[in-house]
C-alpha positions as CSV (number, residue, x, y, z in Angstrom):
1,M,-60.4,76.4,-148.5
2,P,-60.5,78.3,-144.9
3,T,-60.0,82.4,-145.2
4,L,-58.4,84.8,-143.5
5,N,-60.2,88.0,-142.6
6,L,-57.6,91.2,-141.5
7,P,-59.1,94.3,-139.7
8,T,-59.0,97.4,-141.5
9,P,-56.3,100.0,-141.0
10,N,-57.2,103.0,-139.7
11,K,-60.7,101.3,-138.7
12,T,-62.5,101.8,-135.2
13,P,-63.3,99.2,-133.2
14,G,-66.5,97.9,-131.3
15,D,-65.6,100.6,-128.2
16,G,-65.3,103.2,-130.4
17,T,-61.5,104.1,-130.0
18,P,-59.5,104.3,-133.4
19,A,-57.6,101.1,-133.8
20,S,-53.9,101.2,-134.0
21,D,-51.6,99.5,-136.7
22,T,-50.0,97.6,-133.7
23,N,-53.4,96.3,-132.7
24,L,-54.4,95.7,-136.1
25,I,-51.5,93.4,-136.5
26,I,-51.6,91.4,-133.2
27,E,-54.9,90.9,-134.1
28,A,-54.1,89.8,-137.5
29,V,-51.4,87.9,-136.0
30,N,-53.6,86.0,-133.9
31,T,-55.9,85.4,-135.9
32,L,-54.0,84.1,-138.6
33,N,-52.4,81.5,-135.5
34,S,-56.0,80.7,-135.3
35,A,-57.1,80.3,-138.7
36,V,-53.4,77.8,-139.1
37,D,-54.1,75.8,-136.0
38,N,-57.3,74.7,-137.6
39,I,-55.9,73.8,-140.7
40,P,-55.7,69.8,-141.3
41,A,-52.1,68.3,-140.7
42,G,-51.0,67.5,-144.2
43,P,-49.1,64.3,-145.3
44,Q,-45.5,63.7,-143.8
45,G,-43.4,65.0,-146.7
46,P,-40.0,62.9,-147.4
47,Q,-36.7,62.7,-145.4
48,G,-34.5,65.2,-146.1
49,N,-30.7,64.3,-147.5
50,P,-28.5,63.4,-144.1
51,G,-26.1,66.4,-143.8
52,T,-22.7,67.3,-144.3
53,P,-20.7,65.7,-141.5
54,G,-19.7,67.7,-138.4
55,A,-15.9,68.0,-138.0
56,A,-14.3,65.5,-135.7
57,G,-14.0,66.5,-132.2
58,V,-11.0,67.4,-130.0
59,A,-9.9,64.4,-128.2
60,A,-11.0,64.6,-124.8
61,T,-8.7,64.0,-122.0
62,V,-9.6,63.0,-118.4
63,A,-7.1,63.6,-115.6
64,V,-7.6,62.9,-111.6
65,G,-7.1,66.2,-109.3
66,S,-6.8,66.0,-105.5
67,T,-7.4,63.3,-103.5
68,V,-8.1,64.7,-99.7
69,T,-9.7,63.0,-96.6
70,T,-12.5,64.7,-94.7
71,A,-14.2,63.7,-91.2
72,P,-15.6,60.2,-90.4
73,G,-18.8,60.4,-92.0
74,A,-19.1,62.5,-94.4
75,D,-20.1,62.2,-97.6
76,A,-17.9,61.6,-100.5
77,A,-17.8,64.0,-103.3
78,V,-16.1,64.2,-106.7
79,T,-16.0,67.7,-108.5
80,S,-14.8,68.4,-111.4
81,S,-12.6,71.4,-113.5
82,G,-11.6,72.5,-116.7
83,T,-12.5,72.1,-119.7
84,P,-15.1,69.3,-121.6
85,Q,-12.3,68.5,-123.5
86,N,-9.5,68.6,-120.3
87,L,-11.7,67.6,-117.6
88,T,-10.2,67.2,-114.0
89,L,-11.8,64.9,-111.2
90,N,-11.3,65.6,-107.2
91,F,-12.0,63.7,-105.3
92,S,-12.9,64.2,-101.5
93,I,-13.1,60.8,-99.2
94,P,-14.6,60.8,-95.8
95,R,-11.8,58.4,-93.4
96,G,-12.9,55.5,-91.3
97,A,-14.6,55.7,-88.4
98,T,-11.6,55.8,-85.2
99,G,-11.5,52.1,-83.8
100,P,-12.1,50.8,-80.2
101,T,-8.7,51.7,-77.9
102,G,-6.7,48.6,-77.8
103,A,-6.5,46.3,-74.9
104,T,-4.0,47.7,-71.9
105,G,-0.9,45.8,-71.6
106,S,0.8,44.1,-68.8
107,Q,2.8,46.2,-66.3
108,G,6.0,46.1,-66.9
109,V,8.7,44.7,-64.4
110,I,10.0,47.0,-61.5
111,G,13.1,47.7,-61.7
112,P,16.0,47.4,-58.7
113,A,15.8,50.5,-55.9
114,G,18.4,53.0,-56.0
115,P,21.5,53.2,-53.3
116,I,20.0,55.2,-50.1
117,G,21.7,58.5,-50.0
118,P,24.4,60.3,-47.4
119,V,22.5,61.3,-44.1
120,G,22.1,64.8,-43.9
121,P,23.1,67.6,-41.2
122,A,21.3,67.3,-38.0
123,G,19.2,70.3,-37.6
124,P,19.3,72.6,-34.3
125,P,17.4,71.5,-31.1
126,A,14.2,72.4,-30.5
127,N,13.1,75.2,-28.5
128,V,10.4,74.7,-26.2
129,S,9.0,77.7,-23.2
130,D,5.3,77.0,-22.5
131,D,2.5,75.2,-23.2
132,T,1.3,76.8,-26.8
133,P,0.9,74.1,-28.8
134,Q,3.4,74.9,-31.9
135,A,3.8,73.5,-35.3
136,L,6.0,70.1,-35.5
137,G,9.5,71.4,-35.9
138,T,9.3,75.3,-34.9
139,A,9.6,76.7,-31.6
140,A,8.9,79.6,-29.9
141,P,11.0,82.9,-30.3
142,G,13.2,83.0,-27.2
143,S,12.6,79.6,-25.8
144,N,14.8,77.6,-24.6
145,P,15.7,75.2,-27.7
146,G,17.4,72.2,-25.5
147,A,14.4,72.4,-22.9
148,S,11.9,69.5,-23.7
149,R,8.5,69.3,-21.2
150,S,6.4,66.2,-21.2
151,D,3.4,67.7,-21.7
152,H,4.3,70.1,-24.5
153,V,2.0,69.9,-26.9
154,H,2.1,69.6,-30.5
155,Q,0.2,70.5,-33.6
156,M,-0.5,67.8,-36.3
157,P,1.9,70.0,-39.4
158,S,0.3,71.5,-43.0
159,A,1.0,70.0,-46.0
160,A,2.4,73.2,-46.5
161,N,5.4,72.8,-43.9
162,V,5.5,68.3,-45.2
163,G,5.6,69.2,-48.7
164,A,2.8,67.0,-49.7
165,I,1.0,66.4,-53.0
166,A,-2.5,67.3,-53.8
167,T,-4.5,64.8,-55.0
168,T,-5.4,66.1,-57.6
169,A,-2.1,65.5,-59.1
170,A,-2.0,62.3,-58.4
171,G,-1.9,60.1,-61.8
172,A,-2.6,63.3,-63.8
173,A,0.2,65.5,-66.4
174,N,2.9,66.6,-64.5
175,G,1.9,65.2,-61.1
176,V,3.0,62.0,-59.5
177,A,2.6,58.0,-60.8
178,T,0.2,56.2,-58.1
179,L,-0.2,52.9,-57.1
180,D,-2.2,50.2,-58.1
181,A,-3.7,47.3,-55.7
182,G,-0.6,45.6,-55.8
183,G,1.6,48.3,-55.3
184,K,2.8,48.9,-59.0
185,I,2.7,51.5,-61.2
186,P,-0.2,51.5,-63.6
187,S,1.0,50.9,-67.3
188,T,-0.8,53.6,-68.7
189,Q,1.4,55.9,-65.8
190,L,4.4,54.6,-67.9
191,P,6.7,56.1,-70.8
192,P,6.6,54.1,-74.1
193,I,9.5,51.5,-73.7
194,A,11.9,50.1,-75.9
195,I,11.6,46.3,-77.0
196,T,14.1,44.9,-78.1
197,D,13.7,42.6,-81.1
198,T,16.1,39.8,-83.2
199,F,15.6,39.3,-86.6
200,V,16.2,36.4,-88.7
201,V,17.6,37.8,-92.4
202,S,20.0,35.9,-95.4
203,S,21.8,39.3,-96.2
204,Q,22.7,42.3,-95.8
205,A,20.3,43.8,-98.1
206,A,17.5,41.9,-95.9
207,M,19.2,43.5,-92.8
208,L,18.9,47.0,-94.2
209,A,15.5,46.8,-95.5
210,L,14.1,45.7,-92.0
211,T,11.8,47.9,-90.2
212,A,14.1,48.1,-86.8
213,Q,15.1,50.4,-84.0
214,V,17.5,51.7,-81.8
215,G,18.6,47.5,-79.6
216,D,16.9,45.7,-82.5
217,V,19.6,42.5,-83.3
218,A,19.7,41.0,-86.7
219,V,20.9,37.6,-87.2
220,R,23.0,37.1,-90.5
221,T,23.1,33.2,-91.5
222,D,24.5,34.0,-94.1
223,I,28.1,35.0,-92.1
224,Q,27.3,33.2,-88.9
225,E,27.4,37.2,-87.6
226,N,24.9,39.3,-85.1
227,F,24.5,43.0,-85.5
228,I,22.8,45.6,-83.3
229,L,21.4,48.6,-84.6
230,Q,23.1,51.6,-82.6
231,S,20.9,54.6,-84.5
232,E,18.1,54.9,-86.9
233,P,17.3,54.4,-89.7
234,A,18.2,51.1,-90.3
235,S,18.6,51.6,-93.6
236,T,22.4,52.6,-93.1
237,L,24.6,50.2,-93.0
238,A,27.0,52.2,-90.4
239,N,24.5,52.2,-87.8
240,W,24.6,48.7,-87.5
241,I,27.4,47.6,-85.6
242,Q,28.3,43.7,-85.2
243,L,28.5,42.1,-81.8
244,E,31.7,40.6,-81.1
245,T,31.7,36.8,-79.9
246,P,33.9,36.2,-76.8
247,P,36.8,34.2,-77.3
248,G,36.2,30.4,-75.7
249,G,38.3,27.4,-74.9
250,V,37.7,23.6,-75.0
251,T,37.0,23.0,-71.7
252,S,37.5,19.4,-71.7
253,V,38.5,16.3,-74.4
254,D,37.4,13.0,-74.0
255,G,37.0,13.9,-69.7
256,M,40.5,15.6,-70.7
257,T,41.0,18.8,-69.2
258,G,44.2,21.3,-69.3
259,A,46.8,21.5,-72.4
260,V,45.2,18.1,-74.6
261,S,46.7,16.5,-77.2
262,L,45.2,14.3,-79.4
263,T,47.4,11.0,-80.5
264,S,47.2,8.7,-83.5
265,T,44.2,6.4,-80.8
266,Y,42.4,10.0,-81.5
267,L,43.3,10.5,-85.5
268,A,45.9,9.3,-87.6
269,K,47.7,11.5,-88.7
270,A,48.9,9.7,-91.9
271,G,47.2,10.8,-95.0
272,G,44.8,12.9,-93.2
273,A,42.3,9.9,-92.9
274,M,40.9,8.2,-89.3
275,T,40.8,5.1,-88.4
276,G,38.3,3.0,-86.4
277,A,34.8,3.7,-85.6
278,L,33.6,7.2,-85.5
279,S,30.2,7.7,-83.6
280,V,29.0,11.2,-83.3
281,A,26.3,11.4,-80.6
282,G,24.6,14.7,-78.8
283,S,21.4,17.0,-78.8
284,T,21.1,20.4,-80.3
285,S,18.8,22.8,-81.9
286,S,21.5,23.3,-84.9
287,E,23.8,21.1,-87.1
288,L,24.9,18.6,-84.7
289,V,28.4,17.9,-87.4
290,R,28.9,20.6,-90.0
291,I,31.5,20.5,-92.4
292,T,32.7,23.1,-94.4
293,Q,34.4,22.9,-97.4
294,T,36.4,25.9,-99.1
295,G,38.5,24.6,-101.9
296,A,36.9,22.4,-105.3
297,G,37.2,19.1,-103.8
298,N,33.9,17.4,-102.8
299,A,32.8,18.2,-99.1
300,L,32.0,14.2,-98.2
301,L,33.4,11.3,-99.5
302,V,32.1,7.7,-98.0
303,E,33.8,4.7,-99.5
304,D,33.5,1.0,-98.6
305,S,37.1,-1.2,-98.3
306,T,37.8,-0.5,-102.6
307,N,40.3,3.2,-102.4
308,P,39.5,4.7,-104.7
309,D,35.6,3.5,-104.8
310,S,34.3,3.4,-107.9
311,T,30.8,3.9,-106.9
312,P,30.8,6.1,-103.3
313,F,28.6,7.7,-101.5
314,V,30.0,11.8,-102.5
315,I,29.1,15.3,-101.5
316,T,30.5,17.6,-103.8
317,A,31.7,21.3,-103.0
318,S,28.6,22.8,-104.5
319,G,26.2,20.7,-102.1
320,N,25.3,18.1,-105.3
321,V,24.6,14.5,-104.1
322,G,26.2,11.4,-105.9
323,I,25.5,7.6,-104.7
324,G,27.1,5.4,-106.8
325,T,29.3,8.0,-109.2
326,T,31.8,10.5,-108.2
327,S,30.8,13.7,-110.0
328,P,27.2,13.9,-109.8
329,N,26.0,16.6,-112.1
330,Q,22.6,17.0,-110.6
331,R,21.0,17.7,-106.8
332,L,20.8,13.5,-106.6
333,T,22.3,11.6,-109.1
334,V,22.2,7.7,-108.3
335,A,23.9,5.7,-110.6
336,G,22.8,1.8,-110.9
337,D,19.5,1.2,-109.7
338,A,17.3,2.6,-106.7
339,E,14.4,1.2,-105.0
340,L,11.6,2.6,-103.2
341,R,10.3,-0.1,-100.4
342,N,6.8,-0.7,-98.9
343,D,8.2,-0.7,-95.0
344,G,4.9,-2.1,-93.5
345,S,3.0,0.8,-93.1
346,T,3.9,3.4,-95.7
347,Q,3.2,3.0,-99.4
348,P,6.8,4.5,-101.1
349,T,6.2,7.9,-102.2
350,L,8.0,10.3,-104.6
351,Q,6.9,14.0,-104.3
352,F,7.4,17.4,-105.8
353,T,6.8,20.6,-103.2
354,S,7.5,23.7,-103.9
355,Q,10.0,26.0,-102.9
356,D,9.6,26.5,-99.3
357,G,8.8,22.8,-99.0
358,T,5.0,23.1,-98.0
359,T,2.7,22.7,-101.2
360,N,3.3,19.3,-102.3
361,V,2.3,20.0,-106.4
362,W,3.1,17.2,-107.5
363,Q,3.4,13.0,-106.1
364,I,3.8,9.7,-107.3
365,D,2.5,6.9,-105.2
366,A,3.5,3.3,-105.8
367,Q,0.4,1.3,-104.1
368,V,2.2,-2.4,-103.9
369,S,0.5,-4.9,-101.9
370,N,1.9,-7.8,-103.8
371,A,3.4,-8.5,-107.3
372,T,-0.8,-9.1,-108.9
373,N,-2.0,-5.4,-107.0
374,A,0.3,-2.7,-107.6
375,Q,-0.7,0.7,-108.9
376,L,1.4,3.6,-110.0
377,Q,-0.8,6.6,-109.4
378,F,0.0,10.7,-110.1
379,I,-1.3,13.1,-108.0
380,N,-1.3,16.8,-108.3
381,N,-2.5,19.1,-105.4
382,G,-4.2,16.4,-103.6
383,S,-6.1,15.3,-106.9
384,E,-5.3,11.8,-108.3
385,R,-4.7,12.8,-112.5
386,M,-3.1,8.9,-113.6
387,R,-2.7,5.9,-112.8
388,I,-0.9,2.4,-114.1
389,T,-2.3,-0.5,-113.0
390,A,-0.5,-3.6,-112.8
391,A,-2.1,-5.2,-115.9
392,G,-0.1,-1.9,-117.5
393,N,-3.3,-0.1,-118.1
394,V,-3.4,3.8,-118.0
395,G,-6.6,5.8,-116.4
396,I,-6.4,9.2,-117.0
397,G,-9.4,10.4,-114.6
398,M,-10.4,6.9,-114.2
399,A,-9.4,4.7,-111.3
400,N,-9.7,1.3,-112.7
401,P,-8.8,1.8,-116.7
402,Q,-10.5,-0.9,-118.6
403,A,-7.9,-0.5,-121.6
404,A,-4.8,0.4,-122.7
405,L,-5.4,3.5,-122.2
406,H,-8.5,5.0,-120.4
407,V,-9.3,9.0,-121.0
408,A,-12.3,9.8,-119.2
409,T,-14.0,12.9,-117.1
410,A,-17.3,13.2,-115.4
411,A,-19.6,12.5,-118.6
412,L,-17.0,11.3,-121.3
413,Y,-14.4,8.8,-121.4
414,Q,-12.0,7.5,-124.3
415,Q,-11.2,4.0,-125.0
416,W,-8.3,2.6,-126.5
417,L,-8.4,-0.8,-127.2
418,A,-6.1,-3.4,-129.1
419,S,-7.9,-6.9,-130.5
420,A,-6.5,-9.9,-130.6
421,A,-5.4,-9.9,-133.9
422,Q,-3.4,-6.2,-133.0
423,S,-5.6,-4.3,-134.6
424,V,-6.2,-0.5,-133.2
425,Q,-9.6,1.0,-132.3
426,Q,-10.6,4.1,-131.2
427,I,-13.7,4.7,-129.8
428,F,-15.7,7.7,-128.4
429,V,-18.4,6.6,-125.4
430,R,-21.0,9.6,-124.0
431,S,-23.3,9.4,-121.9
432,N,-25.3,11.6,-119.8
433,G,-24.9,11.6,-115.6
434,T,-21.8,10.5,-114.6
435,A,-19.0,7.8,-115.3
436,A,-20.7,6.1,-112.2
437,A,-24.2,6.3,-112.8
438,P,-24.4,6.9,-116.7
439,T,-27.9,8.3,-118.7
440,I,-29.3,7.9,-121.9
441,V,-28.1,10.5,-124.4
442,S,-30.3,12.7,-125.8
443,A,-31.1,13.8,-129.2
444,G,-28.6,16.2,-131.3
445,D,-25.8,15.3,-127.7
446,L,-22.0,16.0,-129.0
447,I,-20.6,12.1,-128.5
448,A,-17.2,13.3,-130.0
449,M,-15.0,16.1,-131.9
450,Q,-11.9,15.9,-133.1
451,T,-10.3,19.7,-133.8
452,F,-6.8,20.5,-136.3
453,F,-5.9,23.5,-135.0
454,G,-3.1,25.6,-136.8
455,Y,-0.8,28.3,-135.0
456,D,-1.4,32.0,-136.9
457,G,1.2,33.3,-135.5
458,A,-0.2,34.6,-132.2
459,A,-2.8,31.8,-130.8
460,N,-3.8,28.6,-132.1
461,Q,-7.0,28.4,-134.4
462,I,-9.4,25.7,-135.6
463,A,-8.5,24.8,-139.6
464,A,-11.1,22.3,-139.6
465,R,-12.6,19.5,-137.3
466,I,-14.8,16.5,-137.2
467,R,-18.2,16.1,-134.7
468,A,-20.0,13.2,-134.2
469,E,-23.8,13.3,-132.6
470,V,-27.2,12.0,-131.7
471,D,-29.1,12.1,-134.7
472,G,-32.6,11.5,-133.7
473,T,-34.3,9.9,-130.7
474,P,-32.2,7.2,-128.9
475,G,-33.7,4.2,-127.2
476,A,-32.6,0.8,-126.1
477,G,-30.9,-0.7,-128.9
478,D,-31.6,2.3,-131.0
479,M,-28.5,4.9,-131.2
480,P,-29.0,6.8,-134.4
481,G,-26.0,8.7,-135.1
482,R,-24.3,11.2,-137.8
483,I,-21.1,13.2,-138.3
484,M,-19.7,16.3,-139.4
485,F,-17.3,17.4,-141.9
486,D,-16.1,21.1,-140.8
487,T,-13.6,23.2,-141.9
488,T,-12.5,26.8,-141.8
489,P,-13.0,29.4,-144.5
490,D,-10.1,31.4,-146.0
491,G,-9.8,34.7,-144.1
492,S,-11.9,33.3,-140.5
493,A,-11.3,31.6,-137.4
494,A,-14.6,29.9,-137.4
495,P,-15.3,26.8,-138.8
496,V,-18.3,25.9,-141.1
497,E,-19.9,22.6,-141.9
498,R,-19.4,21.4,-145.1
499,M,-20.4,17.6,-145.5
500,R,-22.5,15.4,-143.6
501,I,-23.7,11.9,-143.7
502,D,-26.9,11.3,-141.4
503,S,-28.7,8.3,-139.8
504,A,-30.2,7.5,-143.3
505,G,-26.6,7.4,-144.9
506,E,-27.7,10.5,-147.1
507,V,-24.6,12.6,-147.9
508,G,-25.0,16.0,-147.8
509,I,-22.5,18.6,-149.4
510,G,-23.4,22.3,-148.6
511,T,-26.3,20.9,-146.5
512,N,-27.2,20.1,-143.1
513,N,-30.2,18.4,-144.7
514,P,-29.5,16.3,-147.1
515,T,-32.8,14.5,-148.8
516,Q,-30.8,11.8,-151.0
517,A,-28.1,9.7,-151.2
518,L,-25.8,12.6,-152.7
519,H,-27.2,15.9,-152.4
520,V,-25.2,18.6,-153.5
521,Y,-26.3,22.1,-152.6
522,K,-24.4,26.3,-153.7
523,A,-26.3,28.8,-152.1
524,T,-26.2,30.9,-155.4
525,P,-26.9,29.5,-158.5
526,G,-24.0,30.9,-160.9
527,G,-24.9,30.5,-165.0
528,S,-24.3,29.5,-167.8
529,P,-20.2,27.8,-168.0
530,A,-17.6,29.0,-168.3
531,S,-16.0,29.3,-172.0
532,S,-12.3,30.5,-171.2
533,G,-10.0,30.0,-168.4
534,S,-9.6,26.8,-166.7
535,G,-9.5,25.7,-162.9
536,N,-12.5,26.7,-161.0
537,D,-15.8,27.4,-162.2
538,P,-17.7,29.6,-159.7
539,N,-21.0,28.3,-161.8
540,A,-20.6,25.1,-161.3
541,T,-21.7,22.9,-158.6
542,A,-20.7,19.6,-159.1
543,R,-17.6,18.4,-160.7
544,I,-16.6,14.6,-162.2
545,Q,-13.0,13.9,-163.4
546,M,-10.6,11.7,-165.0
547,A,-7.6,12.9,-165.6
548,S,-7.8,15.7,-167.2
549,V,-11.5,15.2,-168.5
550,A,-14.1,17.1,-166.6
551,M,-18.0,17.1,-166.3
552,D,-19.5,20.0,-164.6
553,V,-22.6,20.1,-163.5
554,G,-24.3,23.6,-162.8
555,T,-27.4,25.9,-162.4
556,T,-28.2,29.0,-164.2
557,A,-29.9,31.8,-162.5
558,A,-33.2,31.4,-164.8
559,G,-33.3,27.5,-162.9
560,A,-31.8,25.8,-166.0
561,T,-29.6,22.6,-164.9
562,W,-26.6,22.0,-167.6
563,L,-24.0,19.6,-168.0
564,Q,-20.5,20.5,-169.9
565,S,-18.0,17.4,-170.7
566,R,-14.2,19.7,-171.2
567,L,-10.8,19.6,-170.2
568,F,-10.5,20.9,-166.9
569,N,-7.8,23.4,-167.6
570,D,-9.1,24.6,-170.9
571,Y,-12.9,25.5,-170.6
572,A,-12.5,26.6,-174.1
573,T,-11.9,22.9,-175.5
574,N,-15.5,21.2,-175.2
575,L,-15.6,17.3,-175.1
576,P,-18.0,14.9,-176.3
577,L,-21.0,13.6,-173.5
578,L,-22.2,10.2,-174.5
579,L,-25.0,9.1,-173.0
580,N,-25.6,5.1,-173.4
581,P,-22.4,4.0,-175.8
582,N,-23.2,0.0,-175.5
583,G,-27.2,0.5,-176.0
584,G,-30.1,1.7,-174.6
585,N,-32.8,4.3,-175.2
586,V,-33.1,8.0,-174.2
587,G,-35.7,9.2,-173.4
588,I,-36.7,13.1,-173.0
589,G,-40.3,13.9,-171.4
590,V,-41.1,10.6,-170.6
591,T,-41.4,7.9,-168.7
592,A,-40.2,5.0,-170.2
593,A,-38.3,5.3,-173.5
594,T,-39.0,2.4,-176.5
595,Y,-36.7,4.3,-179.2
596,K,-32.8,5.2,-179.1
597,L,-34.4,8.6,-178.7
598,E,-38.0,9.1,-177.4
599,V,-39.1,12.9,-177.3
600,A,-42.3,14.0,-175.6
601,G,-42.8,17.7,-177.1
602,T,-41.6,19.6,-180.0
603,G,-37.8,19.7,-181.0
604,N,-36.0,22.7,-182.2
605,F,-33.0,22.0,-184.4
606,T,-30.9,24.9,-185.2
607,G,-27.9,23.2,-186.7
608,A,-28.1,20.0,-189.9
609,L,-29.3,17.1,-188.4
610,S,-27.1,13.8,-189.9
611,A,-28.5,10.6,-190.4
612,P,-27.5,7.6,-192.2
613,T,-28.0,7.5,-196.2
614,A,-29.4,4.3,-197.1
615,A,-30.8,3.1,-201.2
616,V,-34.3,4.3,-201.2
617,S,-35.8,0.8,-201.1
618,T,-33.6,-0.2,-198.0
619,N,-34.3,3.1,-195.9
620,T,-35.8,2.5,-192.5
621,T,-34.4,5.3,-190.6
622,Q,-36.7,7.8,-188.9
623,V,-35.0,10.7,-189.6
624,A,-34.9,11.3,-193.7
625,T,-31.7,13.2,-194.7
626,T,-31.0,15.5,-197.5
627,A,-29.7,12.6,-199.4
628,F,-32.5,10.5,-199.1
629,V,-35.2,13.0,-200.0
630,N,-33.3,14.2,-203.4
631,A,-33.1,10.7,-204.2
632,E,-36.5,10.1,-203.8
633,I,-37.0,13.1,-205.7
634,A,-34.9,12.1,-208.5
635,N,-36.1,8.7,-208.9
636,D,-39.8,9.5,-209.0
637,A,-39.0,12.6,-210.9
638,L,-41.5,14.7,-209.2
639,V,-39.8,17.9,-209.1
640,L,-38.0,17.6,-212.7
641,A,-40.5,18.8,-214.7
642,T,-41.9,21.6,-212.8
643,A,-45.6,22.1,-213.0
644,T,-46.6,26.1,-214.0
645,T,-50.2,25.7,-215.0
646,K,-53.4,24.3,-213.3
647,G,-54.2,20.9,-214.5
648,D,-50.8,19.9,-215.4
649,I,-50.2,16.3,-215.3
650,F,-47.5,14.3,-215.3
651,A,-46.8,10.9,-217.6
652,A,-43.7,8.7,-218.2
653,T,-41.9,8.9,-221.7
654,A,-39.9,6.1,-221.0
655,S,-38.6,3.8,-217.7
656,A,-37.9,6.2,-215.1
657,T,-39.0,9.1,-217.1
658,V,-41.3,11.5,-216.0
659,T,-42.4,14.1,-218.5
660,R,-45.0,17.3,-218.2
661,L,-48.1,16.8,-219.7
662,G,-50.3,20.0,-220.0
663,V,-53.6,20.0,-219.2
664,G,-56.4,19.5,-222.7
665,A,-58.9,22.2,-224.0
666,N,-62.3,22.3,-222.1
667,G,-64.5,19.2,-223.2
668,T,-61.5,17.3,-224.3
669,V,-60.8,13.7,-222.6
670,L,-57.4,12.0,-222.0
671,T,-56.9,8.9,-224.4
672,A,-54.4,6.7,-225.2
673,D,-52.3,7.5,-228.6
674,S,-49.7,4.9,-229.1
675,T,-48.0,7.4,-231.7
676,T,-47.5,10.1,-228.9
677,A,-44.4,10.2,-226.4
678,T,-46.7,9.4,-223.0
679,G,-48.8,7.3,-224.7
680,L,-51.6,10.2,-224.1
681,K,-53.2,12.9,-225.9
682,W,-56.1,15.2,-225.5
683,A,-59.3,14.4,-227.8
684,S,-62.8,15.3,-228.1
685,A,-65.0,13.5,-225.8
686,A,-67.5,13.3,-229.7
687,A,-64.7,12.4,-231.8
688,D,-63.6,9.1,-229.4
689,P,-66.7,7.9,-227.2
690,T,-64.7,4.8,-226.1
691,P,-64.2,4.9,-222.3
692,T,-60.9,4.8,-221.5
693,V,-59.0,4.0,-217.8
694,F,-56.3,6.5,-216.7
695,M,-53.3,5.0,-214.5
696,L,-51.0,7.7,-212.8
697,G,-48.1,6.9,-210.8
698,G,-45.2,8.2,-208.9
699,M,-47.5,10.6,-207.0
């Protein structure tokens, strides 16, 4: 560890001057800093606990303050005022540059000359006294005003004498107007001239909304009257004065002038009906014939010889037109057949336009050339949307439908076909490229998708869908495919794949990569089968159920797989699980079972093991039961006489009876003796040297 030496207080430095406490402290601090700088950095300590969250800040507001315009070319600026929580922004925006001067308007028409004023009184006669030149209109004092001399010299008048205007006043402010080369006052020297405009409006509100000046005229089409603006503003109704229509009379009727009286030749009075032919001809920019109906009756009724006609042509007071009916309910009502005919040059067309009649929104064209080549086209905004051919095929996006319903886009079309047996197919065809020039599809391309939506109260959401895709690389005569089934989980709006069938026919449930004919996958292992409850066992992966009996398959967290047979609605009721009930061997840990149950390895039975009980002589079971063993022990009497001493042997005393024969003394031998119960006895070897053969049974 580095050491730090501090100067001693009151110690004299090297320069001989006494050291002050302050200098010593500074020197000590500098020494300490130097020492600290040389100490290597230690390892970084653990991160401290997070501090207590600060209080929520005050909600800030931003408001727009003043907005001013500045000179053209200036920089735009934004200044702020207020506090960070209540900020106000003030904007300075430069004006645009002044545009170029507009073209000079045409010169107005010169008004007519005013009337000539009366001649003024005659002035006094000139005074001529000598040959001194005099200014024009002046005479020397004392001269004879009435005298005249032929040689009298007149001086040219000065500007002051004749009231001339200085040239600088020409065309200037408070000066005089000038004339251009055409002898007219330039338009730049004329004051603003009000030009009367004429506005055509359909209501009083539209007239009051006009931007008009005094003298402008409004033509009201709703009441067939004209108004002129007497004073501004135009939004005040009292400022508009109605123009009276001058009275006019009929000058002639059918060539007759003066007082003309129409007779029945022109108008039959009986019943208010006209007789004879009526021909109306004329050339006018407005209506040639006007019929005004203010009552409840029809405005026009055209009949044939039948009166009343049951199928007339009628125009009601509301403007509805009826053909073949006297009571049209729509703008046009046709009772009976209607015909749109090809006139030889134009195909019959039915158009649906916008309100102003300028936009053809929908149009139905009948392409009729003959009875076998007729098509009906439905056109929207100039583009064909649907077509019905003479064969009855309907094409949507397809001009040449090949089926009863043929739907197509640039790269996809749909067909509905009916075979001769009237079975129906739904065919989806996918290609890349275009419908006219299709190209091969690629691996993973979506061929078709059927989507099922449900309304959630605000929008349509996907509930389920079925997708078909290319499953691999296609080629000539080779089109691998897969089909996927998706459903949307509860609490979500995004569908998730649940099952697929790939091009190999393998079915995957819960996996998009099945490796077996049936591949069921659950991402999280569950546990042992539930022992209570019913319905969905969260620990099970798959279930096979018939009626109320279910067999569940699952895995534990440790990786063991289990089978459980039970009631599906009562997990506490377990049911038998049978393997090969009709026969067959069962093997565990073996590849081939040659016995009813063949186990390779060690088995462990924690409960009682049952097996058939058979006679001792006929038992062929591979597992000995307790009853079988007890029977064997009883028959052989192996444990009825308990061995207690080393060397004990057992001998029969009678048929099926065994008794213990204790071991003899040292040096004795076992010899036959019919007088004993067992037929044997222990005897001295010297007393009975005859060899003896022993036959022991039961072991």
